[in-house]
N, CA, C and O atoms as a GROMACS GRO file, in nm:
protein
  400
    1MET      N    1  12.480   9.094  18.851
    1MET     CA    2  12.557   9.161  18.747
    1MET      C    3  12.702   9.175  18.791
    1MET      O    4  12.729   9.212  18.906
    2THR      N    5  12.793   9.146  18.701
    2THR     CA    6  12.935   9.161  18.732
    2THR      C    7  12.984   9.294  18.678
    2THR      O    8  12.917   9.360  18.598
    3ASP      N    9  13.101   9.332  18.723
    3ASP     CA   10  13.161   9.457  18.677
    3ASP      C   11  13.247   9.435  18.554
    3ASP      O   12  13.303   9.530  18.499
    4GLY      N   13  13.258   9.311  18.509
    4GLY     CA   14  13.332   9.281  18.388
    4GLY      C   15  13.479   9.253  18.414
    4GLY      O   16  13.519   9.212  18.522
    5THR      N   17  13.555   9.277  18.311
    5THR     CA   18  13.698   9.250  18.316
    5THR      C   19  13.776   9.381  18.319
    5THR      O   20  13.722   9.489  18.297
    6VAL      N   21  13.903   9.367  18.348
    6VAL     CA   22  13.992   9.483  18.345
    6VAL      C   23  13.987   9.546  18.206
    6VAL      O   24  13.982   9.668  18.193
    7GLY      N   25  13.987   9.464  18.103
    7GLY     CA   26  13.982   9.514  17.967
    7GLY      C   27  13.855   9.593  17.937
    7GLY      O   28  13.860   9.696  17.870
    8GLU      N   29  13.743   9.545  17.987
    8GLU     CA   30  13.616   9.615  17.964
    8GLU      C   31  13.612   9.750  18.037
    8GLU      O   32  13.563   9.849  17.983
    9VAL      N   33  13.664   9.752  18.158
    9VAL     CA   34  13.669   9.878  18.234
    9VAL      C   35  13.762   9.977  18.164
    9VAL      O   36  13.729  10.095  18.152
   10LEU      N   37  13.876   9.929  18.118
   10LEU     CA   38  13.968  10.018  18.048
   10LEU      C   39  13.911  10.066  17.916
   10LEU      O   40  13.938  10.178  17.874
   11ALA      N   41  13.832   9.984  17.850
   11ALA     CA   42  13.768  10.027  17.725
   11ALA      C   43  13.670  10.141  17.752
   11ALA      O   44  13.663  10.237  17.676
   12ARG      N   45  13.594  10.130  17.861
   12ARG     CA   46  13.501  10.239  17.897
   12ARG      C   47  13.580  10.366  17.931
   12ARG      O   48  13.542  10.476  17.891
   13ALA      N   49  13.689  10.348  18.003
   13ALA     CA   50  13.772  10.464  18.039
   13ALA      C   51  13.833  10.527  17.914
   13ALA      O   52  13.840  10.650  17.904
   14LEU      N   53  13.876  10.445  17.822
   14LEU     CA   54  13.937  10.498  17.700
   14LEU      C   55  13.836  10.574  17.615
   14LEU      O   56  13.870  10.675  17.554
   15ASP      N   57  13.713  10.527  17.610
   15ASP     CA   58  13.608  10.600  17.537
   15ASP      C   59  13.590  10.740  17.597
   15ASP      O   60  13.581  10.839  17.524
   16ALA      N   61  13.584  10.746  17.729
   16ALA     CA   62  13.569  10.875  17.797
   16ALA      C   63  13.692  10.961  17.774
   16ALA      O   64  13.682  11.083  17.758
   17TYR      N   65  13.808  10.899  17.774
   17TYR     CA   66  13.934  10.972  17.754
   17TYR      C   67  13.939  11.033  17.614
   17TYR      O   68  13.988  11.144  17.596
   18GLU      N   69  13.889  10.961  17.516
   18GLU     CA   70  13.885  11.014  17.379
   18GLU      C   71  13.798  11.139  17.372
   18GLU      O   72  13.832  11.236  17.305
   19ASP      N   73  13.685  11.137  17.441
   19ASP     CA   74  13.599  11.256  17.446
   19ASP      C   75  13.671  11.372  17.512
   19ASP      O   76  13.661  11.486  17.467
   20LEU      N   77  13.743  11.344  17.620
   20LEU     CA   78  13.820  11.446  17.689
   20LEU      C   79  13.927  11.504  17.597
   20LEU      O   80  13.949  11.625  17.594
   21GLY      N   81  13.993  11.418  17.523
   21GLY     CA   82  14.095  11.463  17.428
   21GLY      C   83  14.036  11.550  17.319
   21GLY      O   84  14.098  11.648  17.278
   22SER      N   85  13.920  11.514  17.271
   22SER     CA   86  13.854  11.596  17.168
   22SER      C   87  13.826  11.736  17.219
   22SER      O   88  13.840  11.833  17.145
   23LEU      N   89  13.787  11.746  17.345
   23LEU     CA   90  13.764  11.876  17.404
   23LEU      C   91  13.895  11.953  17.415
   23LEU      O   92  13.900  12.072  17.383
   24GLY      N   93  14.000  11.887  17.459
   24GLY     CA   94  14.131  11.952  17.470
   24GLY      C   95  14.188  11.996  17.337
   24GLY      O   96  14.263  12.094  17.331
   25GLU      N   97  14.154  11.926  17.230
   25GLU     CA   98  14.203  11.962  17.097
   25GLU      C   99  14.149  12.096  17.049
   25GLU      O  100  14.199  12.152  16.952
   26GLU      N  101  14.048  12.148  17.117
   26GLU     CA  102  13.994  12.279  17.080
   26GLU      C  103  14.094  12.390  17.106
   26GLU      O  104  14.082  12.498  17.048
   27VAL      N  105  14.192  12.366  17.193
   27VAL     CA  106  14.296  12.466  17.219
   27VAL      C  107  14.404  12.446  17.113
   27VAL      O  108  14.490  12.360  17.125
   28GLU      N  109  14.397  12.527  17.010
   28GLU     CA  110  14.481  12.509  16.892
   28GLU      C  111  14.630  12.503  16.925
   28GLU      O  112  14.703  12.422  16.868
   29ASP      N  113  14.675  12.588  17.016
   29ASP     CA  114  14.818  12.592  17.050
   29ASP      C  115  14.865  12.466  17.122
   29ASP      O  116  14.986  12.442  17.132
   30GLU      N  117  14.773  12.388  17.172
   30GLU     CA  118  14.808  12.267  17.249
   30GLU      C  119  14.778  12.139  17.173
   30GLU      O  120  14.787  12.030  17.230
   31TRP      N  121  14.741  12.150  17.046
   31TRP     CA  122  14.696  12.033  16.970
   31TRP      C  123  14.800  11.921  16.971
   31TRP      O  124  14.765  11.806  16.997
   32THR      N  125  14.925  11.952  16.944
   32THR     CA  126  15.029  11.849  16.939
   32THR      C  127  15.047  11.784  17.076
   32THR      O  128  15.058  11.661  17.086
   33TYR      N  129  15.048  11.864  17.180
   33TYR     CA  130  15.061  11.812  17.316
   33TYR      C  131  14.946  11.717  17.348
   33TYR      O  132  14.967  11.609  17.402
   34VAL      N  133  14.826  11.758  17.314
   34VAL     CA  134  14.706  11.678  17.342
   34VAL      C  135  14.712  11.545  17.267
   34VAL      O  136  14.688  11.439  17.325
   35THR      N  137  14.744  11.549  17.140
   35THR     CA  138  14.745  11.425  17.062
   35THR      C  139  14.859  11.333  17.106
   35THR      O  140  14.845  11.211  17.104
   36ASP      N  141  14.972  11.391  17.146
   36ASP     CA  142  15.082  11.309  17.198
   36ASP      C  143  15.042  11.239  17.328
   36ASP      O  144  15.070  11.121  17.346
   37LEU      N  145  14.976  11.313  17.417
   37LEU     CA  146  14.930  11.253  17.542
   37LEU      C  147  14.832  11.139  17.514
   37LEU      O  148  14.843  11.031  17.572
   38GLN      N  149  14.737  11.165  17.426
   38GLN     CA  150  14.638  11.062  17.395
   38GLN      C  151  14.705  10.936  17.342
   38GLN      O  152  14.670  10.825  17.382
   39SER      N  153  14.800  10.953  17.254
   39SER     CA  154  14.869  10.838  17.196
   39SER      C  155  14.947  10.760  17.302
   39SER      O  156  14.942  10.637  17.305
   40THR      N  157  15.017  10.831  17.386
   40THR     CA  158  15.098  10.767  17.490
   40THR      C  159  15.012  10.689  17.589
   40THR      O  160  15.043  10.574  17.621
   41TRP      N  161  14.904  10.750  17.636
   41TRP     CA  162  14.819  10.681  17.733
   41TRP      C  163  14.739  10.569  17.669
   41TRP      O  164  14.712  10.468  17.734
   42ARG      N  165  14.700  10.585  17.544
   42ARG     CA  166  14.631  10.476  17.473
   42ARG      C  167  14.723  10.354  17.466
   42ARG      O  168  14.679  10.241  17.487
   43GLU      N  169  14.850  10.377  17.435
   43GLU     CA  170  14.946  10.267  17.431
   43GLU      C  171  14.960  10.199  17.567
   43GLU      O  172  14.968  10.076  17.575
   44ARG      N  173  14.964  10.279  17.671
   44ARG     CA  174  14.976  10.222  17.806
   44ARG      C  175  14.854  10.138  17.842
   44ARG      O  176  14.867  10.028  17.898
   45PHE      N  177  14.735  10.188  17.810
   45PHE     CA  178  14.613  10.110  17.834
   45PHE      C  179  14.618   9.980  17.754
   45PHE      O  180  14.581   9.874  17.805
   46ASP      N  181  14.663   9.987  17.630
   46ASP     CA  182  14.673   9.867  17.546
   46ASP      C  183  14.766   9.764  17.608
   46ASP      O  184  14.739   9.644  17.603
   47GLU      N  185  14.876   9.811  17.668
   47GLU     CA  186  14.970   9.720  17.735
   47GLU      C  187  14.901   9.647  17.850
   47GLU      O  188  14.917   9.527  17.868
   48VAL      N  189  14.826   9.721  17.928
   48VAL     CA  190  14.756   9.661  18.042
   48VAL      C  191  14.651   9.561  17.993
   48VAL      O  192  14.638   9.452  18.049
   49VAL      N  193  14.578   9.597  17.890
   49VAL     CA  194  14.476   9.507  17.836
   49VAL      C  195  14.542   9.380  17.782
   49VAL      O  196  14.490   9.270  17.801
   50ALA      N  197  14.657   9.394  17.717
   50ALA     CA  198  14.726   9.277  17.664
   50ALA      C  199  14.769   9.183  17.776
   50ALA      O  200  14.766   9.061  17.760
   51GLY      N  201  14.808   9.239  17.887
   51GLY     CA  202  14.856   9.156  17.998
   51GLY      C  203  14.750   9.111  18.095
   51GLY      O  204  14.759   9.002  18.152
   52ARG      N  205  14.647   9.194  18.115
   52ARG     CA  206  14.551   9.165  18.221
   52ARG      C  207  14.405   9.182  18.178
   52ARG      O  208  14.315   9.174  18.261
   53GLY      N  209  14.383   9.204  18.052
   53GLY     CA  210  14.250   9.238  18.004
   53GLY      C  211  14.140   9.140  18.038
   53GLY      O  212  14.026   9.180  18.059
   54ALA      N  213  14.171   9.012  18.044
   54ALA     CA  214  14.068   8.911  18.071
   54ALA      C  215  14.042   8.889  18.220
   54ALA      O  216  13.948   8.819  18.257
   55GLU      N  217  14.124   8.950  18.306
   55GLU     CA  218  14.103   8.934  18.450
   55GLU      C  219  13.971   8.997  18.494
   55GLU      O  220  13.934   9.102  18.443
   56PRO      N  221  13.901   8.933  18.587
   56PRO     CA  222  13.784   8.999  18.643
   56PRO      C  223  13.828   9.125  18.718
   56PRO      O  224  13.932   9.126  18.784
   57VAL      N  225  13.750   9.228  18.706
   57VAL     CA  226  13.786   9.353  18.773
   57VAL      C  227  13.724   9.354  18.913
   57VAL      O  228  13.612   9.307  18.934
   58ASP      N  229  13.798   9.407  19.007
   58ASP     CA  230  13.747   9.425  19.144
   58ASP      C  231  13.631   9.526  19.135
   58ASP      O  232  13.646   9.630  19.071
   59PRO      N  233  13.518   9.497  19.196
   59PRO     CA  234  13.404   9.590  19.189
   59PRO      C  235  13.437   9.730  19.239
   59PRO      O  236  13.382   9.829  19.190
   60ARG      N  237  13.526   9.738  19.338
   60ARG     CA  238  13.566   9.871  19.388
   60ARG      C  239  13.645   9.947  19.282
   60ARG      O  240  13.633  10.068  19.271
   61ALA      N  241  13.726   9.875  19.206
   61ALA     CA  242  13.802   9.938  19.098
   61ALA      C  243  13.708   9.988  18.990
   61ALA      O  244  13.722  10.099  18.939
   62ALA      N  245  13.611   9.904  18.954
   62ALA     CA  246  13.514   9.945  18.852
   62ALA      C  247  13.437  10.068  18.898
   62ALA      O  248  13.410  10.158  18.818
   63ALA      N  249  13.400  10.073  19.026
   63ALA     CA  250  13.328  10.188  19.079
   63ALA      C  251  13.415  10.313  19.077
   63ALA      O  252  13.367  10.422  19.044
   64ALA      N  253  13.542  10.298  19.112
   64ALA     CA  254  13.633  10.413  19.111
   64ALA      C  255  13.650  10.468  18.969
   64ALA      O  256  13.651  10.589  18.949
   65VAL      N  257  13.664  10.378  18.873
   65VAL     CA  258  13.678  10.422  18.734
   65VAL      C  259  13.549  10.489  18.687
   65VAL      O  260  13.554  10.591  18.618
   66ALA      N  261  13.436  10.434  18.723
   66ALA     CA  262  13.308  10.496  18.685
   66ALA      C  263  13.296  10.637  18.742
   66ALA      O  264  13.247  10.727  18.674
   67LEU      N  265  13.340  10.656  18.865
   67LEU     CA  266  13.337  10.790  18.925
   67LEU      C  267  13.432  10.885  18.852
   67LEU      O  268  13.399  11.001  18.830
   68ALA      N  269  13.549  10.836  18.815
   68ALA     CA  270  13.644  10.920  18.742
   68ALA      C  271  13.588  10.956  18.604
   68ALA      O  272  13.606  11.069  18.557
   69ILE      N  273  13.522  10.862  18.540
   69ILE     CA  274  13.459  10.888  18.410
   69ILE      C  275  13.350  10.994  18.426
   69ILE      O  276  13.339  11.085  18.343
   70ALA      N  277  13.272  10.983  18.530
   70ALA     CA  278  13.166  11.082  18.555
   70ALA      C  279  13.227  11.220  18.578
   70ALA      O  280  13.175  11.320  18.531
   71GLU      N  281  13.337  11.224  18.651
   71GLU     CA  282  13.402  11.352  18.679
   71GLU      C  283  13.451  11.419  18.551
   71GLU      O  284  13.426  11.538  18.530
   72ILE      N  285  13.520  11.344  18.466
   72ILE     CA  286  13.570  11.409  18.344
   72ILE      C  287  13.456  11.440  18.247
   72ILE      O  288  13.468  11.527  18.161
   73GLY      N  289  13.345  11.370  18.262
   73GLY     CA  290  13.228  11.399  18.179
   73GLY      C  291  13.167  11.535  18.208
   73GLY      O  292  13.092  11.589  18.127
   74ARG      N  293  13.199  11.590  18.325
   74ARG     CA  294  13.146  11.722  18.362
   74ARG      C  295  13.234  11.837  18.311
   74ARG      O  296  13.195  11.953  18.320
   75ILE      N  297  13.349  11.804  18.260
   75ILE     CA  298  13.442  11.909  18.217
   75ILE      C  299  13.393  11.971  18.087
   75ILE      O  300  13.362  11.902  17.990
   76GLU      N  301  13.386  12.103  18.088
   76GLU     CA  302  13.343  12.177  17.969
   76GLU      C  303  13.452  12.269  17.915
   76GLU      O  304  13.449  12.307  17.798
   77ASP      N  305  13.548  12.304  17.999
   77ASP     CA  306  13.655  12.396  17.959
   77ASP      C  307  13.770  12.317  17.896
   77ASP      O  308  13.825  12.227  17.958
   78PRO      N  309  13.807  12.351  17.772
   78PRO     CA  310  13.915  12.278  17.704
   78PRO      C  311  14.048  12.281  17.780
   78PRO      O  312  14.124  12.184  17.776
   79HIS      N  313  14.078  12.391  17.848
   79HIS     CA  314  14.203  12.400  17.923
   79HIS      C  315  14.202  12.304  18.043
   79HIS      O  316  14.302  12.242  18.075
   80ARG      N  317  14.089  12.295  18.106
   80ARG     CA  318  14.076  12.200  18.218
   80ARG      C  319  14.083  12.057  18.165
   80ARG      O  320  14.139  11.970  18.231
   81ALA      N  321  14.028  12.034  18.047
   81ALA     CA  322  14.038  11.900  17.986
   81ALA      C  323  14.184  11.862  17.967
   81ALA      O  324  14.222  11.747  17.991
   82ILE      N  325  14.264  11.957  17.922
   82ILE     CA  326  14.406  11.929  17.902
   82ILE      C  327  14.472  11.890  18.034
   82ILE      O  328  14.554  11.799  18.038
   83ASP      N  329  14.437  11.959  18.141
   83ASP     CA  330  14.491  11.924  18.273
   83ASP      C  331  14.460  11.779  18.308
   83ASP      O  332  14.544  11.709  18.364
   84TRP      N  333  14.339  11.736  18.277
   84TRP     CA  334  14.295  11.600  18.312
   84TRP      C  335  14.347  11.493  18.217
   84TRP      O  336  14.338  11.374  18.249
   85LEU      N  337  14.401  11.532  18.103
   85LEU     CA  338  14.453  11.432  18.009
   85LEU      C  339  14.570  11.354  18.067
   85LEU      O  340  14.594  11.239  18.029
   86SER      N  341  14.644  11.414  18.158
   86SER     CA  342  14.752  11.343  18.225
   86SER      C  343  14.704  11.274  18.352
   86SER      O  344  14.754  11.167  18.387
   87THR      N  345  14.608  11.333  18.418
   87THR     CA  346  14.563  11.284  18.548
   87THR      C  347  14.470  11.163  18.536
   87THR      O  348  14.488  11.064  18.606
   88PHE      N  349  14.372  11.172  18.449
   88PHE     CA  350  14.270  11.067  18.439
   88PHE      C  351  14.329  10.928  18.415
   88PHE      O  352  14.291  10.835  18.486
   89PRO      N  353  14.420  10.910  18.318
   89PRO     CA  354  14.472  10.775  18.297
   89PRO      C  355  14.544  10.719  18.420
   89PRO      O  356  14.537  10.600  18.447
   90GLN      N  357  14.612  10.805  18.492
   90GLN     CA  358  14.682  10.759  18.611
   90GLN      C  359  14.585  10.714  18.719
   90GLN      O  360  14.609  10.615  18.788
   91VAL      N  361  14.474  10.786  18.734
   91VAL     CA  362  14.371  10.748  18.829
   91VAL      C  363  14.313  10.612  18.791
   91VAL      O  364  14.294  10.524  18.876
   92VAL      N  365  14.284  10.595  18.664
   92VAL     CA  366  14.226  10.468  18.616
   92VAL      C  367  14.323  10.353  18.638
   92VAL      O  368  14.284  10.248  18.689
   93LEU      N  369  14.448  10.372  18.601
   93LEU     CA  370  14.546  10.264  18.617
   93LEU      C  371  14.568  10.230  18.764
   93LEU      O  372  14.582  10.113  18.799
   94LEU      N  373  14.571  10.330  18.847
   94LEU     CA  374  14.584  10.304  18.990
   94LEU      C  375  14.464  10.223  19.041
   94LEU      O  376  14.480  10.131  19.120
   95ALA      N  377  14.347  10.258  18.996
   95ALA     CA  378  14.225  10.189  19.040
   95ALA      C  379  14.228  10.040  19.003
   95ALA      O  380  14.180   9.956  19.080
   96VAL      N  381  14.283  10.008  18.887
   96VAL     CA  382  14.285   9.867  18.846
   96VAL      C  383  14.413   9.794  18.890
   96VAL      O  384  14.437   9.680  18.851
   97GLY      N  385  14.493   9.862  18.973
   97GLY     CA  386  14.607   9.795  19.032
   97GLY      C  387  14.737   9.805  18.956
   97GLY      O  388  14.828   9.725  18.978
   98GLU      N  389  14.746   9.900  18.867
   98GLU     CA  390  14.871   9.922  18.794
   98GLU      C  391  14.949  10.033  18.864
   98GLU      O  392  14.892  10.135  18.904
   99ALA      N  393  15.078  10.013  18.880
   99ALA     CA  394  15.161  10.108  18.954
   99ALA      C  395  15.180  10.239  18.882
   99ALA      O  396  15.196  10.343  18.946
  100GLU      N  397  15.178  10.238  18.750
  100GLU     CA  398  15.199  10.363  18.676
  100GLU      C  399  15.115  10.366  18.551
  100GLU      O  400  15.120  10.464  18.476
   0.00000   0.00000   0.00000
């Protein structure tokens, strides 16, 4: 079994990120901030997929992203979810070899 492509790994990460964003949206005062973050990081992921999406992903990168997905999957507090909305995409991009 292969770990797939960079695009497939980022698609899995983006699905998890959307769930995280939905949790963060529960904080009414932060709704605009949350949706802006989601939009910005979604665009960045799209850029990477456009440029590198078909590349095979390093198995270590896929494993790192899977661990990050598992970590954010444990988050239940909307405020903590908001904290991770900036952190998670950076972890994922670093894992797949993107500088920012």
